[in-house]
N, C-alpha and C positions, 0 to 999 in steps of 0.2 A: 536129526538132520536140521540144518538151518536153512532158512529161505534164501534162494538165490536172487530174489527180486522183491520189490515192494511196489504197491500200486500208488500212483499219484494222479492228480486231476488238474486240468487247465481248461482254458476257453475251448480248445479243440476236442476235449474229451479225456479219456483215461489212457494211461500208458504204464508199462512196467519199467521201473528204474532199478539198476543193480543195487542189491541190498546194502552192500558195503560202500556205495558211493555217497560222498557228502553233497554232491550236486543233485539236482532234482529234475523235474519234468521240463522246465523251460530250457535248461541246459541240454537235455536230451534232444529236444526239438532242434536246437542249434547244431548239435553234432550231426544230426540227420540232414539238416538243410545246407550246411556250409562245409563240405569236404573239399576245401579249396587249396590251401598251401601245404598242409601237413604240419604247419607250425601253429602252436596253440598259445593263448595269452599267458599261460604259465611259463612259457619260455622267456618272457620279459619280467624278470624279478622285480624291477623297479615299479612296473605298472601294478603288479599284484600287491606290493607293499603299499603303494599309494592308495589303491582301492581300500585296503584295510584301514589305513589312517582316516580316510574320508568317512567310512562307516563307523569307526570309533568316535570320531568327532561328532557325527550326527547323533549317535546314541547318548553321548555325554550332554549334548545340548538339549535333546528331548527329555532326558532325565532331569536336568536342572530346571527346565521350564515346566515340569510336572506332567508331561504327556506320555512318558514311557515308564512302565512298572519297574521299580528298582531291581528286582531279581532278574527280570529279562535283560535290563540294561547291563547288569554286572556280567551275565553270561555272554552277551554279545561282545562286550568289551574284552572279556577273557579270550574269546575265540579270535578276535581281531589281533590281540597281542601274539597269539600263536602264529598267525599268518605273517605278521610283521617280522617275526623272528625266523621266518623261512619255512615253517611247517605248512603242510597241506597245499603247497603250490602245485603238486601233481593233480589236484582236483580241479584246477582251472583249465578246462579242456576244450573250450570253444576256440574255433579257428580265428586267427588274428584278423583275417578279412571276413567280414560278415555284414549282412544287411541289418537294417533297423537302428542305425545311428549309434550302435554300441549297446543296445538294450540287452542282447544276449550276454555280453560281458558283465553288465550290471546285475542281471539275474543270476549268472553263475556265482558272482560274489555273494549276493543275497542268500542263495541256497546253501552254499558252503558254510557261511557264517551261521545261518539259522540251524543247520543240522549239527554243527559242532556245538553250538550253544545249547541245543536240546540235550545232547549227551552230557554236557557239563551240569545241566539241571536234573539229570537222571532219567530222561525220557529217550524213546527210540527215535532214530532218524525218520523223518517224514511225518512225525506227529505234530502237524502244524497248528492244531487246535491249542497247543500249549505255547508255541512261539512261532510266529509266521514270517516267512521270508520278505513279504511285501508289507504287511501291516505293521511289523515291528522293526525288522532290520532296515527296511527301505522307508521308514517313517520320515515325513517332511522332505522327501527326496524324489527326484526323477532321474532317469538315465541322462536327461539333457543338461543336468548340472553336475551329476556325479561323474559321468564319463569324461567330459572336458576338464573338470577340476583334477581328476586323477591323472589324466594325460599330462597336464601342465606340471603337476607335482612330480610325476615320474621323470619328466624331462629335466626338472631342476635337480633331481637325484643323479641323473646320468651325465649331465654336462660337466660337472667338476672332474669326473674321471677322464673325459676327453681333454680338458684343460691341463690336467696333470701330465698326460701322455705328450701333449704338444710342448709343454714346458721342458720335459725331459729331452725331446728331440731337438728343440732349440738349443739347449745347453750342449748337446753333443756337437751340433754344427759350430757353436761358439768355441768349443774346445779345439775343433779342427782348424778353425780360423786362426787361433793362437798358434797352433802347431805349424801352420803353413805360412805364417806372416812374413817369413824371409824368402819365400819361394817365388821368384819372378817368373812370369809367363806372359803370353800374348793373349789379350782379350779378343773377343770376336763380336762383330755385328753382322747380322744377316748371314751367319756362318762363314763370313770372310774375315781374314786377319785384320785386326784393328790396332790398338795401341797397348803398351804393356800395362800390366797390373800384377798384383800378387795373388797367388792361390788363396792366401788368407783373406784377401778382400772379397774374392769370389764366394768363399764359404761363409763369410760374415753376412753377406746379403741374404743368405738362406735363413740365418738366425733372425734377422730383422723382419723378413717376410712372415715368418711364423709368429713372432711377437705381435705384429700388427693384427693378425687374425685372432690371437688369444684375447686381445683387447675388444675386438668386435664381438666375439662370442660372449664375453662377460657382459657386455652391454645388452645383448639379446635376452639374457636371463631375466632382466627387469621387466620386459614385456610379457614373458611367459608366466611370470609370477602373479599376474592379475587374473583372478578367478571369479566364477559366477555361482559359487555354492549358495544355495537358497533361492535360486531362480526357478526351480522346479521345471514345469513343462516348457514355457516359452519366455520366462523372465519376469512374469508378474508375481511369482511367489505364491501361487494358489496352493491351498492346503498346508500352509505353514503358519506358525505363530509369527507375529510381526517382529518379534525379538530373535527369531531363530537364526537368520542368516549371519548376523553379527556374532552371535554366541557360538555358532558352529565354526565360523572362520577363526575365531579366537582360539578355540580348542585345537583346530587343525594346525594353526601356527605353532602352538605350544608343543604338541606331540610330534610333529614332523621336524621341527627345528628350522623350517624354511620361512623366510620373511614374505609371506603372501599378502597380496593386496586385494581388497574387495573391489570389484568393478563398480564404478559409479552408476552404470546403466546396465542392469541385468538383462534387459531385452536385447540390447546391442551385443552384449558379451556372449549370449547364448547362440547367436547366429553368425558372428564374425570370427573367421579363422585367420585374420591378418597376421597375428603374432606368430603363427606357425609358418606362414609364408616368409616372414622376416627371418626367423630362425633358420629355415631351410636355405634361404639365400646365403646366410653366413656360412652354413655347412658347405654349400656349393663353392663359395669363395675359397674356403680352406682346401677343398678337394682340388680345385683348379690350380692353386698355387703349389700344393704338394706334388701334383702331377707334373707341373712345369719343372720343379726341382728334380724330380726323378728323370725327366727327359734329359736334363743337363748331365746328371750323373751317368746316364747310359751313353751319352755322346762323349763325355770326357774320358770314359773308360773304354771306348770302342777300340777294337783292334784284336789282339794287342800289336799285331805287326802292320796291318793295313788300315788302321784307324787313327784316332787322335792319341790314344794311349798316354794321356797326361796324368791320370790317376788309376789306381788299381782298387777294385772293389773286392771284398772278401769272397773267396770261392765258396759257394754254398751247396752246389750240386753239379754232377756231370751234366754238360749242356746238350749232349746229342746222343742219339742211339746209333749213329752211323759215323760221326766225325770224331776220331779219338782226340782227347785232350781239350776239347772245346768246353769253355765255361761261359755261361750266359749271365746277364745282370738280372737274375730272377727276382730279387727283392724289390728293386725299383719297378719291375714289370708288374708285380702283384699290387703295388700301391697305385700304379697307373689304373689298373682295373677297378680298384676300390673307388677311385675318383670318377671313373666312367659311371659306376653304379650310383654314386651319390648325386651326380649331375642328373641322371635319369630319375632318381627319387624326387629331386626338386621339381621336375616337370610334373610328376604324379601329384605332389602336394599342391602345386599351383593349380592344377586342373580340379582337384578335389575341393579346394577352397573356393574356387570360382563357381563350382557346381552347386553350392548351397542355395536353397530357395526359401524365401520368406523368413519365418522365425527360427529356422533350424538348418544346420548343415548335417546331412545324413551320412557324410562320407568321412567322418573323423576316424573310423577304424583303419582305412588305408593311409590316412595321414599319420596315425600312430605307428603303424607297421613301417612306413617309409622313414619316418624320423628316427625310430629306434635302430633300424638297420644302418642308417647313415652314421649315427653317433657311435654305435658299437663297432662298425667296420673301420671308421676313421680312427677310433681309439686303438684298435688292433693294428691298423696300418702304421700309425706313428710309432708304436712300440716295436713292431717288426723292423721298420726302416732304421730305427736307432740301433737296436740290439744286434741285428744281423747284417747291417751294412755300414752305417755312418761311422760307428766307433772303430771299425777296422779298415777304413779307407787309408791308403798310403799314396804319397806323391811320387811320380816318376821324375825325380829331380833332374836327371841327366837329359832326358828328352826335352823337358821344359827349358833348361838352360840353353841347349843348342838351338832351339827354335827362337828364343829371344835374340841370341847372338846373330842369327842369319835372317831375322825378320826384316822385310822392307818397311814394316809398320813403324820402325824406329825413326824413319824419316819425318814422321809427323812432329816429333819432338824438336826437329831442327827448323820448323817453320818460323819461329820468332827471330832466328839468328841468320838464316840463309835466304828466307823468303819462300813463298809457296812454289814458285817456278823452279828454283834450284832444288828444293826438297822433292818435288815431283820427278825431276830428272834423275835424282839419286835413287829414288825408290824404283823407278822404271829400269834403270841399269842394274840395280841389285837383283831384280827378278830375272832379267835377261841373262846376266852373266853369272848368276848363282853365287854371288859373293855378298859380303856383309856391308851394311850401310857405313859402319865406322871405317872399314878399310877404304871404301870409295872416297869418303870425305877427306881422309888423310892423303890418299893418292892424288886427289885433285887440288890439294893445298887450300881447301876452303876453311879449315879450322885447325888450330894446333891441338896436339894430343891431350894436353892437360885440360883445356877448355872442353874438348869433346867428352872426355871421361867424366867431367862434372855433369854435363848435360845428360849423358846417358847412364848416370848412376841410378840404382834402383830407387833411392829416396826421392830423386827429382822426377823420375819417370812415372811414379805412382801417386804423386800428390800435387796440389796446385802450386804454382810458383814458377818464375822465370829467372834463370841465372843472369847475373850482370855480364854484359858484353865486354 
């Protein structure tokens, strides 16, 4: 029979760890202490990959500087490579929300890497006299530089996926703008009829809005890429070789492929979470604008008989358990809800950053959880909105044409020719008598038909310029 557990020891005493677990006693304490969300750090693959990169870079730097035994270094690096390729992620079992400023996450990584390295060297898990999670895997490190560095690196891995999803959604709106460029409609301000525009112009604005946020998100990456690796406990670099920080960061840049920047002041970088607040603000901006776009899609598709009914969204599900034939705008609705969550996450990140004290912010775990949720859910929301909604939108051309024909808003185009008072009179009568502006102008003899047709042509109504009188 094989043993079901192995004994390990820490500051608090002895405990039994499952024999087949790659994690150890420090991780066990965290499992017991933080049964909070049911989500574990292993659910965030980018974070686990980033942790392995940091541990690999540290091992290579310590090996180069002559502080780590070559055989131990090789085993640690090999274990990191396995984690980087996606193995052992199920061994990262600490809850994403945890006390200790991320210490449990760092120790979970140290223990998994140490125990896998021990196996590679031919030893049993838990035989820390041969290779130690802290003395060897965590050499020249502290949670206070490992965790924020890993979080920043993981964010750099995650953001390009969101940017790709945003670009794809933008292109879908741009395609619809081209498809609808000849569809005349009435614009609205304060939900009241305004002046004509094309449905293509309306959809092109959504593409522009998304592109602006792509640019802002790209800018935010440069702030996130500044790291404090080598700071150790508070930024003074205690217990490290004076050459270590530069060496470790160079290795981390090389193996991660990310253009990382060493912070010029490690004490400041260890306590300041301003870059996360900046990034979260950009994510909130994206969420707010996506939600506004979805509000518009729901309004424009409302009805189909008693609403605006200007566009048709793809039918994705039966809309009611009691009303036959009802179809709801479920895809824009789910993106609205993602936006509400991201806005809430921004408040959480703001308060966590503000809550830091003196030389450390203890609340980076909730910052990490909130950031990754926002990035992941916005990415999924963009993909869902594009694939299940935008690409299938059609224009209700007949309704739009009739509304333009009968709209009192056309009177605005007559201001330069008839004057504001006459245009107001025409608009008022058109509403009262339920007739078209064009018919009234001709009936009153205010303009000949050829001139009126030129003024009310789609090209003139939707672009700058005044026709010659």
